[in-house]
C-alpha positions as CSV (number, residue, x, y, z in Angstrom):
1,M,-13.0,27.8,-18.6
2,P,-14.0,27.8,-14.7
3,H,-16.0,24.8,-15.2
4,L,-13.4,23.1,-17.0
5,L,-10.7,23.6,-14.2
6,R,-13.5,22.7,-11.3
7,A,-14.1,19.4,-13.5
8,A,-10.1,19.0,-13.9
9,A,-9.8,19.5,-9.9
10,D,-12.6,17.2,-9.1
11,A,-10.9,14.7,-11.3
12,I,-7.4,15.0,-9.6
13,D,-9.2,15.1,-6.1
14,R,-11.0,11.7,-7.3
15,V,-7.6,10.0,-8.2
16,I,-5.9,11.4,-5.0
17,A,-8.7,9.9,-2.8
18,A,-8.5,6.5,-4.8
19,I,-4.8,6.2,-3.9
20,G,-5.3,7.0,-0.5
21,R,-7.7,4.3,0.0
22,A,-5.3,1.8,-2.0
23,V,-2.4,2.9,0.5
24,I,-4.8,1.9,3.3
25,W,-5.4,-1.4,2.2
26,L,-1.9,-1.9,1.3
27,A,-0.9,-1.2,5.0
28,L,-3.3,-3.7,6.3
29,A,-2.1,-6.2,3.6
30,V,1.6,-5.4,4.9
31,V,0.7,-5.7,8.5
32,L,-1.1,-9.2,7.8
33,V,1.9,-10.7,5.7
34,Q,4.5,-9.5,8.2
35,F,2.5,-11.3,10.7
36,A,2.3,-14.4,8.7
37,V,5.8,-14.2,8.1
38,V,6.7,-13.9,12.1
39,V,4.1,-16.7,12.5
40,L,5.8,-19.3,9.8
41,R,9.7,-18.4,11.3
42,Y,8.8,-18.5,15.2
43,A,5.8,-21.1,15.2
44,F,6.9,-23.8,12.4
45,G,10.3,-22.8,12.0
46,T,9.9,-22.1,8.4
47,G,10.9,-18.9,6.3
48,S,9.7,-17.5,3.1
49,I,11.8,-15.3,1.1
50,W,9.1,-14.0,-1.2
51,L,6.8,-13.2,1.8
52,S,9.5,-11.3,3.0
53,E,10.6,-9.5,-0.1
54,S,6.7,-8.9,-0.7
55,V,6.6,-7.2,2.5
56,I,9.4,-4.8,1.7
57,Y,8.2,-4.0,-1.8
58,A,4.8,-3.3,-0.4
59,H,6.1,-0.8,2.2
60,A,8.3,0.6,-0.5
61,A,5.3,1.0,-2.7
62,M,3.2,2.9,0.3
63,F,6.1,5.3,0.6
64,M,6.2,6.1,-3.2
65,L,2.3,6.6,-3.3
66,V,2.3,9.0,-0.5
67,T,5.4,11.0,-0.9
68,R,5.0,14.7,-2.3
């Protein structure tokens, strides 16, 4: 029984670590997409609704993934 519990705990730890790595990459993507939105808006005078909304949804996904 203790071996089974340790295996379950190790599996949970691997899942949590994978989620953490995914959130790190998601945070980087949010920064890069937000930068693109700002450059498009102020340098080229155009905007993109789907890019702006993707920042909002990715930010919300980050909070949902890391909240206890």
